[in-house]
N, C-alpha and C positions, 0 to 999 in steps of 0.2 A: 544447233540441232533443232529440227522442225518436228512438230507434233504429227505423228502418223494418223491417218484417218482411221476410224473405228473398224471399217471393213478390212483394212490391211492388218490391223491388230488381230481381228478374228481369224483371218486366213493364216497368220503366223501361229495362232493358238491351235488351229485345225492341224497344221503340220506337227506341232508339238504333241498333240493328243492322238495322232495316228499310231495305231498299234505296231506298225512296222518302223517307226522312227525310234532309233536307239538313243540319239543325243542330238542336241542343237549345238553346232560347232561355233557359228557366229551369225549375227544379224547386223547388217550394214546400217549406217545412218540413213535417214530419209534423203533421197535425191529429188530435187524439184525438177519437174518436166515442164515443157512449154504448154501442155494442154491442147496442142493442135492435133495430136493423134487420137482418133476416136476408137474405143474398144467396144466390141460387140460380143455379148454372151447370148447364145441362142438356146432356147429350151423348147421342148414340145410338151404341151399339156393337153392330151386328147386331140380334139379337132382344132385346138386353139394354140398355134405356135406363139411364143413370146420372145421378143428381143429386148435385152437390156443394153442400153447404149450410154456410155459416159466418156468424158474427156480424161485421158491419162495425165494426172497432175503430179503424182508422186511415184517413186520407185524405191523398193527395198529388196535386197538380196539376202536370202536365208540359206546358209550352208549347214547341212545336217547329214547324219549317218543313217542310212536305211538298212534294215536287216538283210535284205536280199540284194540290193544294188550298190551298196557301199556308200561312198561320199557323194552327195547330190547337192546341186545349187538350184534353188527356186527363185525366179525373178517374179516379184509381185508388183503390179501397178494398181493404183487406186485413184479415184476421182470423187468429186463432191457434187456432181450434177447429173447423176444417173436417172434415166427415165425408162419405164417399162412400157413397151408397145405390144399390144395383144391383137392378133389377127384371127380372122375366120378363114378356114380352109374349105368350107362347104357353103352351098347356097341355102342350107337349112337354117342359118342364123336368122332369127326373127327380130333383129334390132336395127338400129341405124348405123350406117357405115360412116366413119369420119373421112376416109378416102381409101380407095383401092384395097379393100378387104380389112382395113384397120378399124377395129371396134372399140379399142380402149387405150388410154394413155394415163400413166400414173407416175408421179414424181417419187423417186426412192431416196435420193440424196447421195449418201456415201455408198460406194461399191468398189470392189476390188476383184482381180482375177490373177491367177498364175499364168503368165504369158510364156514362160520357158522353165523347164525342169530338166537339167542336164546332169549326166553322170560325170564326175571329175576323175 
């Protein structure tokens, strides 16, 4: 058994703590992935969109019972090399551009996202 990254653990906890989750049926062991697939999480923060990009290195499947949708299976992927890229959408930004509207890069480390959430 491999150690899950902390972001996967917190995503599993988020599913457990969801007020519509009635029970956790099962949590799979960690499956190691090649890390070749890049995952992108896009967020918008005012005039500054943010992309979080990481290599998918681990996968966990959580089967749970939802109050409204019945039995669900969430596939969570996580990685250890996440970076946050911040962009400017307007010409009003008064700082220096790193390249093509890119205004900031920050290393995050561990990150995870739910890539698939299906009704069984």
